[in-house]
VONU-619705 format. One record per atom (N, C-alpha, C, CB): x negated, y, z. Coordinates in steps of 0.001 Angstrom, whole numbers, padded with zeros to 6 digits, always signed. Each point is the difference from the previous one (the first is absolute). Glycine has a CB too. Layout:
N
XYZ...
end
This chain:
364
+004253-002974-002803-000032+000706+001260+000719+001328-000155-002163-001120+000634+002793+001568+000407+000621+001318-000048-000495+000785+001181+002043-000873-001182-002225+002196+001050-000758+000772+000967+000812+000408+001218-001365+000805-001872+000602-000384+002908+000519+000739+001149+001161-000714+000693-000717+002088-001132+000417-003229+001798+001031-000781+000605+000551+000562+001305-001056-001899-001078+000518+003014+001523+000514+000580+001258+001300+000723-000195-002307+000226+000792+002580+000235-001997+001237+000749-000182+000597-000172-001407-000849+001643+001681+000442-002744-002399+000514-000156-001357+001368-000673+000042-002350-000146-000912+003149+000223-000212+001305-000603-000001-000092-001492+000070+000857+001903-001275+000248-002541+001685+000042-001464+000185-000122-000718-001326+001420+000293+002027-002186-001402-001996-000007-000912-001128+000511-001316+000515-001930+001175-001157+003029-001646+000654+000622-001187+000573+000168-001091-001031+001171+001437+001635-001086-002673-001164+000305-001109-000850+001521-000202+000048-002301-001081+000391+002898+000777-001498+001451-000193-000041+000364-001270+000778+000145+001179-002255+000308-001008+003469+000361-001127+000820+001172-000766-000590-000846+001224+001983+001794-000480-002596+001139-000640-000608-000380-000947-001081+001301+001947+000550-002181-001511-001465-000423-000874-001109-000795-001155+000551-000043+001932-001597-000818-001724+002572-000768-001076+000585+000891-001047+000639-001853+001591+000375+002881-001146+000367+000929-000914+000640+000754-000829-001026+000222+001596+001897+000234-000911-002997+000695-000716-001043-000870-001093-000620+001329+002057-000442-002613-001724+000231-000903-000982-000596-000195-001211+000917-001159+001858-001225+001055-001585+002536-000192-001093+000926+001228-000889+000092-001580+001423+001266+002788-000809-001322+001229-000772+000029+000116-000887-001236+001091+001815+001337-001484-001271-002515+000060-000782-001224-000940-001153+000036+000643+002002-001219-001860-001755+001796-000970-001060+000130+000489-001109+000914-001786+001660-000405+002396-001274+001482+000564-000962+000967+001092-000866-000662-000503+001620+001898+001370-000994-002684+001045-000755-000672-000572-000963-000993+001536+001885+000310-002572-001448-001024-000650-000852-000976-000623-001237+000670-000444+002030-001427-000246-001758+002516-000619-001107+000756+001038-000952+000536-001877+001488+000617+003013-000954-000160+001054-000853+000558+000546-000927-001072+000591+001780+001670-000406-001234-002886+000539-000806-001088-000967-001089-000432+001307+001969-000748-002612-001679+000798-000972-000968-000483-000552-000897+001102-000575+001611-001775+001065-001454+003008-000418-000764+001136-001485+000136+000304+001826-001552-000517-002467+002638+000011-001379+000261+000283-000107+000707+001325-000534+000107-002433-000545-000305+003220-000129+000651+001306-000149+001501-000147-001042-002067+000912+001578+002767+000036-000140+001466+000046-001392+000368+000440+002432+000264+000507-002858+000953-000878-001278+000505+000524+000124+000139+001522-000512+001242-002188-000558-001536+002907+000073+000091+001467+000251+001420+000461-001536-001941+000171+002253+002081+000935+000261+001317+000545-001292+000615+000527+002348-000690+000583-002310+002020-000499-001147+000691+000610-000126-000424+001445+000275+001967-001545-001488-002006+002088-000179-000352+001400+000677+001031+000889-002169-001142-000544+002626+000675+001669+000669+000913+000944-000999+000956+000588+001707-001732+000534-001340+003025-000479-000883+000992+000540-000227-000241+001489+000784+001629-001733-001999-001387+002196-000274-000111+001419+000497+001184+000772-001951-001352-000539+002382+002407-000157+000467+001210+000651+001496+000235-000228-002288+000953-000269+002947-000523+001292+001449+000307-000100+000222+001195-000894+000390-000924+002291+000765+000992-002957+000324+001185-000804+000036+001212+000890+001309-001379-001624-001805+002552+001118+000052+001206+000849+001424+000471+000197-002259+000659-000808+002459+000120+001833+001344+000482+000365+000209+001463-000324+000039-001683+001794+000681+002335-000890+000450+001395-000228-001222+000922-000176+002118-000418+001377-001977+001347-002325-001001+001003-000181-001196-000414-000859+000728+000831+002161-000670-002031-002710-001083-000527-000818+000527-000348-001376-001171-000883+002036+000503+001345-003084+000295-000438-001375-001153-000802-000527+001437+002000-000401-001136-003196-000133-001042-000925-000447+000172-000241-001493-000115-001105+002284-001001+000970-002981+000029-000336-001413-001250-000771-000376+001381+002032-000481-001240-002918-000519-001162-000710-000512+000217-001490-000060-001414+001787+000901+000662-002477-001761+000163-001423-000220-000835-000836+000977+000462+000494-002404+000043-001729+002605-000741-000959+000824+000371+000116+001476-001873+000090-001648+001474-001080+002411+000239-000002+001447-001343-000253+000696+002417-000840-000288-002502+001367+001502-001234-000176+000753-000075-001407+000542-000024+002425+000598-001142-003074-000780-000208-001348+000510-001202+000002+000928+001005-001013-002084-001195-000088+002774-001052-000074+001005-001220-000712-000534+001722+000014+001777-002019+000202-003055-001154-000631-000625-001292+000585+000542+001348-000425-002057-002301-000413+002410-001295+000441+000481-000925+000220-001191+000320-001247+002181-000774+002460-002378-000809+000322-001189-001318+000645+000446+002102+000313-001419-003104-000467+000541-001324+000600+000277-000030+001406-000599-001142-002294+000006+001965+003172+000574+000043+001366-000511-001261+000764+000442+002548-000037+000051-002779+001179-000720-001163+000836+000289+000419+001333+000573-001251-001120-001827+000348+001758+002513+000256+001307+000600-000450+001082-000992-000297-000934+002373+001272+001630-002972-000261+001146-000832+000772+001186+000550-000396-001467-002015-000203+002666+001975+000697+001246+000254+000052+000739-001328-000757+000116+002453+001979+000228-002919+000131+000715-001303+000718+001308+000270+000075-002175-001355-000737+003273+001062+000549+001342+000225+000129+000713-001317-001010+000101+002283+002250+000320-002630+000244+000597-001298+000519+001441+000174+000490-002299-000981-000879+003171+000039+000218+001442+000192+001349+000530-000453-002395+000212-000260+003338-001065-000085+001292+000471-000491+000067+000031-001509+000225+001338+002051+000919-000982-002571+000195-000007-001447+000100-001427-000517-001245+002169-000187+000850-002383-001073+000094-001328-000575-000956-000971+000679+000676+001025-002165-000226-002252+002433-000856-000988+000610-001111-000388-000982+001930-000848+001414-003081+000507-000863-001091-000528-000835+000108-001522+000017-001532+002004+000500+001775-002580-001673+000255-001448-000093-001136-000836+000531+001401+000449-001954-002654-000056+001682-001155-000798+000443-000092-000023+001508-001208+000575-002099+001478+000571+002733-000001+000049+001455+001100-000858+000601-000952+002282-000130+002143-002245-000518+001133-000776+000494-000222-001501-000188+001502+001932-000522-002175-002309-000565-000354-001423-000177-000964-000426+001089+000338+000172-002490-001266+000724+002880-000915-000275+001069+000776-000190+001335-001812+001332-001223+002810-000489+001415+000866-000130+001175+000673-001360+000023+000385+002470-000005+000163-002915-001131+000682-001276-000057-000972-001201+000140+001741+001103-001448-002981-000924+000970-000988-001052+000188-000261-000259+001482-001039+000627-002188+001119+000425+002969-000156-000148+001446+001088-000853+000601-001098+002203+000067+002320-002151-000661+001121-000804+000512-000112-001473-000368+001421+002020-000157-002230-002349-000865-000313-001388-000397+001276-000820-000240-002139+000135+001326+003140+000464-001988+001201-000754-000343+001000-000081+001125-001370-001290-001544+001215+002078+002579+000907-000046+001144+001132+000989-000121-001885-000732+001389+002431+001104-000261+001153+000875+000060-000426+001443+000138+001332-001833+001008-000773+002711-001880-000357+001402-000028+001217+000796+000509-001648-000343-001960+001403+001229+002921+001048+000808+000588-000253+001469-000299+000341-001708+001812+000646+002398-002355-000084+001412-000234+000895+000695+001032-000484-000339-002494-000056+001296+003233+000738+000753+001001+000165+001435-000459-000873-001491+001823+002054+002069-001624+000237+001382-000352+001183+000531+000773-000957-000381-002271+001104+001720+002281+001103+000650+000662+000993+000589-000968-001497+000467+001871+001076-000259-003115+000853+000521-001061-000387-000667-001321+000267+002219+001219+000578-002064-002229-000373-000429-001358+000505-001368-000375-001979+001382+000230+001486-001839-001356+000461-001246-000627-000414-001253+000815-000149+001154-002249+001045-002147+002257-000323-001280+000579-000295-001060-001047+001408+000609+001920-001387-000232-003189-000211-000997-001052-001231+000231-000855+002414-000273-000023-002910+001503-000034-001092+000304-000912-001324-000737+000353+001091+002237-000359-001520-002155+001615-001226-000698+000354+000091-001508-000110-000481+001867+001485+001567-002520-001003+000050-001451-000192-000121-000435-001455+001398-000098+002018-000742+000803-002934-000078-000341-001411-001436+000204-000512+002437+000649-000307-003056+000423+000727-001387+000315-000381-000963-001061+000504+000552+002434+000041-000445-002818+001204-000932-000962+000572+000239-001398-000576-000108+001374+002106+001364-001775-002264+000296-001374-000383-000260-000289-001499+001704-000018+001835-001350+000989-002703-000018-000299-001431-000853+000970-000835+002257-000962+000314-002113+002249-000066-000689+000950-000893-001506-000108+000060+001906+001514+000277-002454-001737+000883-001466-000080+000132-000574-001320-000451+000175+001560+001870+000682-002598-001978-000465-001309-000416-001203-000485+000852+000821+000526-002335-000637-000429+003613-001056-000371+000933-000172-001515+000004+000487+002032+001418-001743-002445-001193-000330-001412+000101-000866-000214+001248+000132-000283-002538+000435-000315+003591+001317-000636+000021+001119+001043+000216-001070-002121+000896+002249+001738-001395+001177+000833+000215+000416-000068+001472+000752-000379-002394-000293+001494+002974+000495-000096+001359+001155-000988+000138-000724+002343+000340+000785-002984+000821+001138-000892+000291+001301+000802+000093-001543-001583+001233+001434+002797-000673+001155+000887+000134-000485+001432+000070+001327-001787+001183-000526+002705-001646-000275+001430+000137+001301+000660+000365-001909-000043-001673+001947+000537+002897+001261+000480+000572-000215+001441+000525+000713-002404+000634+000182+003307-000969-000013+001336+000573+001000+000089+001128-000700+000964-002192+000241-000391+003289+000872+000305+001156+000025+001513+000129-000539-002206+001221+001720+002796-001398+000178+001463+000204+000767+000210+001304+000006+000464-002526-000661+000255+003412+000661+000331+001278+000794+001270-000194-001831-001103+001359+003145+000951-001539+000851+001144-000243+000205+000820+001258+001124-001266-001807-001271+000645+002950-000027+000707+001304-001240-000519+000759+002603+000271+000089-003336+000585+000583-001259-000443+000656+000181-001134+000967-000811+002275-000238+001909-002285+001008+000164-001014+001037+000157-001399-000606+001055+001733+001481-000814-001819-002788+000089-001315-000634-001361-000702-000011+001895+000838-001423-002938-000118+001802-001321-000594+000084-000138-001039+001108-000870+002109-000908+001870-002232+001791-000015-001032+001014+000784-001243-000430-000224+001789+001721+000763-001799-002921+000768-001123-000532-000872-001253-000024+001408+001574-001395-000921-002694+001950-000826-001222+000007-000398-000498-001370+001123-000589+002069-000247+000770-003062-000352-000422-001368-001120+000798-000574+002302-000693-000333-002356+001994+000647-001076+000859-000475-001325-000386+000683+001665+001877-000416-001616-002042+001738-001213-000342+000735-000548-001360-000424+000821+001368+001923+000084-002311-002245-000415-001315-000442-000761+000071-001309+001958-000978+001165-001489+001811-002101-000682+000115-001299-001380+000614+000170+002215+000231-001150-002316+000740+002042-001304+000589+000269-000948-001065+000588+001088+002273+000382-000554-003083+000501-000831-001017+000688-000509-001041-000991+001318+000341+002120-000556-000629-003173-000377-001093-000876-000548+000431-001392+001737-001311+001203-001767+002634-001448-000468+000477-001307-001503-000247-000136+001824+001757-000048-002245-002065-001183-001440-000056-000328-000558+001341-000490+000313-002402-000575+000608+003297+000165-000409+001356-000401+001155+000944+000262-001586-000891-001769+001260+002096+002186+001004+001012+000335-000362+001325-000717+000447-001117+002282+000525+001698-002957-000178+001252-000737+000931+001045+000560-000678-001240-002068+000115+002431+002353+000821+001122+000477+000195+000958-001160-000859-000231+002389+002119+000467-002769+000290+000877-001142-000148+001455+000392+001560-001710-000931-001388+002584-000057-000123+001450+000243+001240+000552+000674-001490+000197-001987+001514+001095+002163+001094+000672+000683-000539+001028+000950+001414-002022-000208-000963+001973+001446-000505+000885+001060-000646-000865+001079+001800+001754-000473-003060-001445+000824-000697-000771+000994+000638+000154+001394-002096+000261-001358+002879+000788+001571+000657+000157+001284+000967-001142+000244-000241+002479-000171+000916-002956-000865+000878-001164+000141-000781-001161+000551+001423+000783-001893-002629-001018+001376-000782-001178+000360-000606+000131+001394-000496-000363-002420-000198+001466+002652-000767+000114+001241+000759+000659+001128-002006+000101-001378+003059+000664+001033+000717+000748+001031+001371-000534+000367-001224+001918-000799+001954-002488-000175+001373-000412+000223+000182-001504+000165+000656+001975-001287-001499-002761+000621+000138-001468+000171-000305-000383+001468-000670-000391-002456+001404-000590+002974-000113-000307+001445-001343-000688+000333+002525-000223+000114-002845+000288+001182-001233-000579+000500-000075-001510-000278-000052+001777+001772+001206-002436-001653+000022-001455-000260-000506-000330-001389+001921-000223+001558-001495+001042-002544-000460-000239-001367-001489+000305-000146+002297+000541-000841-002743+000563+001442-001402+000336-000041-000853-001131+000582+000604+002430+000172-000169-002981+000958-000777-001051+000655-000052-001261-000846+000639+000943+002214+000466-001266-002878+000004-001184-000865-000936+000202-001181+002360-000510+000684-002389+001700-001228-000919+000288-001108-001464-000063+000484+001773+001464-001097-002038-000974+002292-001371-000059+000495-000456-001435+000262+000329+002254+001007+000603-003135-000681-000368-001386+000244-000472-000710-001246+001625-000027+001830-001246+000569-003026-000451-000601-001234-001522+000119-000161+002232+000528-001016-002844+000420+001725-001445+000181-000098-000706-001283+000449+000242+002499+000408+000274-003159+000619-000644-001226+000505+000076-001109-001027+000577+000650+002339+000445-000621-003253+000077-000989-001044-000826+000353-001228+002239-000548+000838-002831+001750-000837-000848+000470-001087+000704-000075-001353-001985-000731+001311+003229+001172-001367+000723+000000-001257-000361+001253-000796+001884-001331+001040-001472+001338-002294-000186+001177-000860+001084+001022+000321-001044-001416-001839+000657+002681+001846+000963+001093+000241-000420+001193-000861+000478-000792+002399+000485+001574-002782-000294+001174-000801+001202+000927-000095-001652-001338-001290+001478+002417+000556+001083+000937-000161-000355+001073-000994+000721-000460+002311+000269+001213-002756-000189+001097-000919+000527+001291+000626+000171-001579-001966-000808+002665+001703+000430+001338+000468+000206-000043+001536+001136+000498-002272+000064-000261+002758+000234-000024+001440-000364-001314+000648+001788+001617-000365-001552-002727-000381-000370-001283+000516-001507-000155+000243+001976-000890-001175-002775+001402+000238-001456-000048+000175-000440+000925+001131-000275-000537-002440+000889+001704+002526-000389+000958+001021+000255-000552+001428+000513+001871-001637+000496-002738+001760+000386-000524+001321-000987-001017+000510+002367+000395-000566-003306-000878-000241-000864-001100+000412-001341+000448+000568+001104-001352-001727-001418+002669+001654-001229+000513+000594+000152+000116+001499-000523+001239-002101-000612-001110+002801+000058+000213+001451+000684+001330+000310-002107-001360+000307+001688+002396-001001+000681+001285+000092+000989+000148-001130-001991+001005+001111+003094-000296-000866+000997+000183-001003+000625+001390+000080+000424-002450+000049-000318+003113-001185+000889+001183-000071+001403-000608-000068-001729+001585-001219+002429-001478+002360+001265-000743+000112+001203+000678-000611-000914-000938+002026+000759+002221-002480+001086+000705-000687+001243+000125+000877-000887-000845-002173+000682+000947+003477+001150+000148+000893+000779+001292-000325-001247-001284+001806+000562+002321-002185+000643+001262-000331+000104+000215-001503-000859+000930+002133+000629-001989-002889+000018+000105-001468-001398+000165-000568+002271+001009+000128-002343-000850-001450-001323+000111-000639-000612+001386+000203+000720-001687-001706-001980+001846+001291-000677+001265+000178-001032+000156-001086+000387-000058+002473-000652+001253-002932-000992+000248-001036-001404+000249+000592+001835+000947-001442-002819-000963+000570-001359+000277+000482-000134+001397+000575-000866-001578-001698+001434+002563+001010-000106+001387+000491+000652+000144+001357-000010+000837-002348+001144-001476+002558+000691+000073+001290-000800-000662+001098+002170+000019-001191-002731-001188+000917-000763-000718+001012-001279+000711+000373+000962-002090-000852-001665+002685-000130-001219+000701+000282+000267+001327+000740-001020-001077-002031+002175+001668+001774+000313+001292+000620+000307-000135+001501+000883+000779-002216-000395-001933+002643+000326-000231+001415-000014-001479+000292+001387+002081+000071-002603-002660+000093-000067-001464+000180+000604-000504+001295-002020+000059-001358+002258+000839+002334+000638-000436+001254+001504+000156-000043-002059+000627+001220+002601-000234-002372+001451+000093-000123+000653-001362+000210-000268+001927-001580+001486-001908+002091+000757-001234+000230+000282-000693-001353+001062+001002+002112-001126-000260-003225+000211-000604-001298-001171-000873-000438+001418+001942-000583-002590-001729+001183-001150-000876-000247+000062-001081+001072-001452+001877-001034+002366-002806+000817+000287-001003+001047-000843-001257-000249+002373+000894+000276-003412-001041+000550-000918-001121-000091+000139-000890+001202-001569+001370-001337+001648-002684+001094+000168-000921+001121-000794-001268-000310+002313+000943+000565-002382-001844+000394-000616-001295-000206+001073-000957-000514-001730+000424+001829+001466-001082-002927+001037-000808-000625+000217-001316+000729-000567+001049-002172+001857-001376+002433+000286-001329+000588-000174-001138-000999+001594+001106+001548-001857-000762-002808-000221-001022-001048-001467-000058-000431+002357+000350-000798-003243+000267+001558-001431+000087-000384-000612-001358-000172-000182+002136+001210-000702-002265-002223-000716-001242-000259-001454+000193+000456+001532-000593-001983-002136-000465+002588-001353+000181+000558-001060+000396-001032+000627-001666+001706-000411+001308-002980-000957+000371-001031+000006+001507-000223+000304-002240-001083+000725+002960+001601+000176+001404-000228-000175+000796+001302+001541-000538-001912-002274-000004+002852-000302+000746+001239-000767+001261-000324-000041-002129+001314+000429+003255-000718-000705+001247-000220+000321+000615-001344-001793-000833+001459+002849+000355-002144+000304+000469-001325+001452+000473-000071-001719-001570-000956+001932+002661+000178+001315+000545-000292+000175+000030-001525-000001+001403+002150+001165-001852-002644+000238-000113-001421+000955+001084-000494-000407-002457+000167+000134+002999-001344+000950+000882-000671+000187-000468-001425-000665+001938+001458+001830-001637-002054+000346-000511-001333+000386+001143-000923+000765-002165+001010-000506+001830-002291+000319+001047-000999-001047+001125+000053+002481-000539+000200-003769+000142-000088-000984+000904+000525-000345+001173-000945-000883-001941+001263+000318+001613-002408-000373+001069-000925+001225+000681-000612-002113-001235-000493+003115+000423+000225+001187+000523-000671+000710+001073+000842+000256-002217-001153-000323+002106+002470+000655+000950+000889-000993+000875+000768+001873-001616+000204-003140+001617-000654-001016+000900+000545-000064-000102+001535+000358+001556-001961-000662-002762+002437+000102-000266+001428-001317-000013+000734+001985-001270-000525-003077+001732-000100-001282+000011+000701+000058+000810+001283-001140-000258-002185+001678+001504+002073+000005+000859+001181+000765-000598+001145-000192+001932-001477+001338-002518+001191+000781-000548+001116-000674-001241+000606+002096+000886-001080-002781-001699+000228-000718-001167+000545-001094+000439+000952+000490-001289-002086-001203+002381+001749-001017+000496+000889+000613+000492+001333-001391+000632-002018+002532+000056+001922+000667+000448+001208+000487-001223+000827+000706+002160-001190-000213-003171+000479+000425-001224+000702-001159-000638+000747+001756-000371-001735-002972+000367+001101-001166-000605+000654-000394+000789+001269-000804-000847-002260+000899+002134+002198-000275+000815+001197+000946-000361+001121-000831+001858-001438+002102-001989+001114+001010-000369+001011-000200-001416+000494+001611+001564-001062-001950-002475+000148-000240-001397+000342-001219-000122+000962+000984-000714-002263-002044+001493+001956-001153-000004+000840+000304+000530+001401-001385+000272-002036+002218+000799+002069+000388+000591+001268+000867-000996+000787-000108+002333-001018+000978-003056+000320+000891-000944+000682-000754-001173+000613+001797+000654-001582-002795-001174+000867-000669-001227+000461-001264+000282+000743+000960-001181-001897-001597+002361+001702-001286+000261+000603-001124-000813-000633+001192+000531+002098-000930-001136-003251-001042-000764-000685-001081+000900-000542+001675-001717-000584-002901+001196+000603-001117+000796-000500+000080+000229-001502-001387-000902+001843+001942-000045-002555+000140+000148-001447+001289-000629-000512-002482+000008-000197+003183+000639-000727+001198-000530-000572-000094+000126-001526+001338+000602+002084-000567-001412-002782+000014+000039-001459+001416+000133-000537-002072-001382-000033+002166+002039-001124+001261+000083-000730-000188-000585-001380+000691+002044+001290+000314-002758-001769-000029-000546-001360+001166+000544-000760-001138-002085+000762+000868+002786-001861+001019+000520-000874+000148-000876-001204-000460+002284+000793+001676-002725-001088+000291-000942-001101+000736+000749-001100+000117-001975+001600-000712+002035-002782+000722+000584-001130+001158-000933-000433-002135+001190-000761+003093-000637+000077+001118-000778-000495-000499-001047-000980+001546+001953+000320-001030-003161-000225-000379-001075-000900-001291-000676+000363+001192+001188-001730-001900-000715+002767-001225-000660+000474+000308-000818+001226-001415+001846-000917+000534-002797+001190+000159-000850+001168-001374-000347+000553+002168-000935-000902-002219+000738+002192-001216-000465+000697+000326-001349+000614-000811+002383+000494-000027-003369-000842+000143-001325+000613-001156-000284+000935+001242-000806-002009-000928+000342+003205-001018-000324+001007+000147-001445+000359-000025+002341+000903-001088-003078-000885+000020-001418+000372-001333-000326+000673+001579-000600-001931-001781-000647+002273-001266-000421+000612-001193+000240-000934+001262-001723+001316-001007+001747-002628-001081+000186-000947-000325+001462-000236+000669-002116-001060+000087+003037+001642-000278+001409-000148+001200+000741-000553-002397-000536-000337+002172+001574-000438+001110+000779-000553-000113+000064-001516+000137+001360+002114+001009-001087-002747+000053+000234-001432+001048+001069-000299-000733-002378-000462+000445+003222-000503+000944+001061-000388+000612-000354-001363-001329+001760+001307+002638-001655-001372+000749-000262-001234+000644+001302-000457+000438-002419+000669-000384+002639-001993+000630+001208-000510+000182-000064-001484-000986+001275+001846+001894-000456-002387+000278-000059-001447-001091+000593-000866+002368+000112+000572-003024+000945-000087-001053+000667-000783-001026+000565+000957+001613+000564-001868-002762-000164+001325-001033+000599+000853+000353+001408+000449-001675-001382-001179+002747+001929+000638+000460+001306+000476+000595-000112+001395+000438+000704-002360-000017-001914+002703+000526-000260+001326-001087-000488+000911+002212-000515-000965-001968+000533+002274-001035-000452+000955+000604-000120+001393-001818+001105-001372+001006-001600+002285+000276+000184+001402-001059+000957+000522+001062-002320+000259-000708+003036+000805-000884+001026+000554-000190-000264+001508+000777+001705-001760-002045-001750+002173-000322-000299+001387-000627+001211+000664-000312-002417-000572+000839+002780+001727-000458+001158+000754-000443-000485+001384+001571+001580-001275-002638-000986+001776-000511-000342+001310-000272+001269+000794-000998-002121-000911+001587+002133+002122-000225+001152+000884-000578-000505+001311+001903+001306-001063-003062-000816+001390-000659-000325+001280-000169+001305+000759-001232-002030-000976+001955+002166+002054-000078+001243+000763+001039+000057+001069-000896+001128-001970+000946+000016+002633+001003+000258+001045+000728+001275-000377-001386-001154+001810+002536+001048-002444+000708+001150-000501+000504+000899+001122+000641-001342-001981-000707+002637+001745+000548+000988+000928+001024+000830-000738-002140+000072+001339+003381-000207-000920+001095+000657-000733+000866+000808+000977+000005-001864-001738+000573+002935+001207+000854+000884+000769+001359+000053-000663-001975+001360+000785+003059-001524+000006+001330+000021-000609+000237+001303-000791+000843-001466+001880-000279+001300-003071+000320+001136-000818-001138+000541-000865+001620+000515+001721-002815-001121-001550-001159+000473-000744-000433-001035-001053-000730+001341+002017+000134-000836-003092-000457-000866-001103-001165-000888+000444+000741+001745-001663-000906-002837+000973-001044-000990+000370-001388+000495-000335+001632-001829-000375-002483+001751+001342-001459+000191-000181-000730-001130+000678+000251+002504-000106-001112-003165-000663-000792-001108+000549-001463+000400+000071+001630-001681-000926-002276+001455+002056-001407+000349+000146-000893-000993-000766+000504+001024+002259+000036-002241-002446-000762-001022-000676+000491-000145-001462-000377-001201+002225-000490+000680-003087+000441-000242-001363+000811-001309-000126-002021+001268-000802+002763-001380-000239+000761-001205-000327-000624-000616-001252+002156+000938+001031-002449-002236-000955-000520-000689-001177+001176-000501-000878-002098-000691+001309+001872+000774-002642+001036-000404-000933-000663-000790-001119+001443+002022+000561-000805-003142-000966-000494-000756-001132+001167-000539-000837-002067-000610+001316+001850+000512-002608+000972-000496-000957-000409-001414-000425+000517+002366-000809+000423-003332+000874-000322-001365-000371+000973-000387-001102-000890-000596+002332+000396+000380-003556+000875-000242-001154+000453-001457-000084-001171+001845-001205+002156-002103+000335+000463-001362-000219-001141-000897-000493+002299+000888-000511-002280-002150+000898-001029-000935-000354-001102-000092+000987+000557+000429-002266-000582+000482+003226-001074+000031+000994+000224-001110+001048-000293+002513-000360-000815-003037+000833+000004-001038+001037-001142+000311+001000+000969-001763-001642-000826+001247+002816-001049+000170+000962+000373-000618+001338-000692+002075-001175-000209-001900+002125+000246-000526+001354+000970+000894+000731-002284-001016+000068+003006+000381+000833+000965+000744+000868-000450-000139+001448+001938-000405-001621-001996+001499+002386+000358+001407-000322-000966+000607-001030+000962+000260+002322-000454+000735-003046-000779+000671-001020-001175+000754+000615+002055+000197-001409-003244-000366+000823-001160+000755+000390-000014+001301-000805-001288-002123+000590+001638+003218+000058+000150+001292-000700-001300+000407-000686+001738+000697+001673-002887-001018-001087-001285+000484-000535-000297-000540-001377-000828+000167+002305+001475-001282-002688-000295-000614-001292+000865+000554-001136-000676-002049+001231+001590+002972-000891+000937+000478-000991-000114+001480-000273+001487-001795+000697-002685+002342-000572-000290+001398-000327+001042+000964+000561-001129-000795-002061+001311+000802+003372+001051+000860+000573-000301+001472-000131+000504-001800+001581+000525+002592-001741-000078+001460+000072+000259+000440+001429+000753+000228-002400-001180+000997+002734+000294+000563+001299+001035+001120-000142-002321-000599+000810+003298+000550+000065+001055+000993-000019-000095+000857+001271+001492-001536-001387-001319+002820+001195+000057+000961+001129+001417+000505+000098-002428+000696-000287+002934-000588+001532+001348+000484+000224-000055+001212+000919+000951-002321-000321-000619+003491-000195-000049+001251+000775+001313+000758-000221-002553+000130-000197+003250+000109+001280+001249+000752-000018+000947-000536-001086-001230+002035+000858+001359-003352-000899+000949-000651-000906-000470-000099-001445+001758+000830+001479-002969-000411-001776-000542-000082-001366-001022-001143-000072+000360+002506-000353-000164-003411-000618-000893-001131-000192-000969+000337-001128+001766-001640+000815-003085+001570-000518-001042+000275-000994-000832-001249-000202-000065+002441+000637-000261-002781-001886-000811-001159-000330-001411+000371-000312+001995-001105-000836-002959+000365+001401-001404+000192-000296-000469-001108-000931-000371+001136+002225-000831-001011-002814-000476-001059-000925-000248-001292+000725-001031+001724-001437+000924-002796+000638-000269-001311+000578-001357-000019+000680+001425-001065-001755-001554+000231+002727-001257-000123+000707-001072-000607-000902+001253-000236+002159-002454+000786-002200-001061-000532-000895-000444-001382+000450-000777+002336-000485+000463-003174-000470-000568-001296+000316+001022-001068+000331-001952+001207+000795+003244-000870-000763+001025-000991+000333+000159-000969-001150+001190+001649+001474-000927-002897-001142+000153-001037-001006+001440-000402-000115-002298-000803+000439+002687+000427-001637+001356-000412-000241+000047-001507-000282+000554+002303-000882+000448-002989+001455+000121-001426-000259+000411-000244-001439+000597-000394+002395-000958-000766-002925+000417-000415-001335+001516-000113-000015-002183-001236-000396+002846+001894-000544+001436-000015-000073+000511-001056-000979-000007+002417+000589-000776-003436-000783+000395-001046-000930+000881-001060+000639-002097+000414-001221
end
């Protein structure tokens, strides 16, 4: 495995050597009058056109498979192999589609098809990179979304996904929910799957900046057109501990609550290299070491904010850390995870001790 597929250099197979080997094999078979290997089945989807770059082995077929519904959210950085194998298990040997706006078209297909040694191996793993947003209406792209058993959103900028990709593409992706296929993403891809999303329309923002003026246009919070029903009332952030994003996630929750008028909203912070898997059986956290974790925040209240002023919340925010190896029912019951209480006054976040008597789920 090689890390950080959202912006790492290309890893390619030598097409020239492969072609030469196939030609030699064909000549040998012709001389010996032995039958040739059968051709690959014809793809059910047309090749993509202008503005689309495609990479990866195999072709999409119309095989009916008993795939499973998994949601896999990864925090960026190096992929966690166990979480990605769980993602592929959801596809049950079907067609895997990787969608992205920038970056490599060969790294993920190679990783999914061979490096992970998944059982069953995917029938196909294909990356579609939309070099221009309007290419999202391409019939070949829409066809692959329609027939994929699993879809992965790569990293980059979530504004490409939720703000620039066309409505036709968003609608096709939402229709996959009725087929209950597996879907997931890393970094920006994971963030795009929550009901609420920091859409990065004006670029990224730090915790100090968000807390200093949560009503700033730079704190751009919207409802994601790619939201998954398992993530209703939830907003995702990535690269969490590494980039000190607690403050901005709390500011995002205040804006999310203001936007929706919901009585309670939650934020999930994903450390790099960690992943959260959600399925009918509940949730599981994957990670390289216990130093990593996912972080769950809950805000129940009615925020009152003034433009140009730092964030002050009249209500406390609950916070809990859930380490790798943890499992439990979904949605997470905060009371079983010894949550801390956070106070936010004039942009300063203060942590209080854990609530007495709280019980923690077995992390085995």
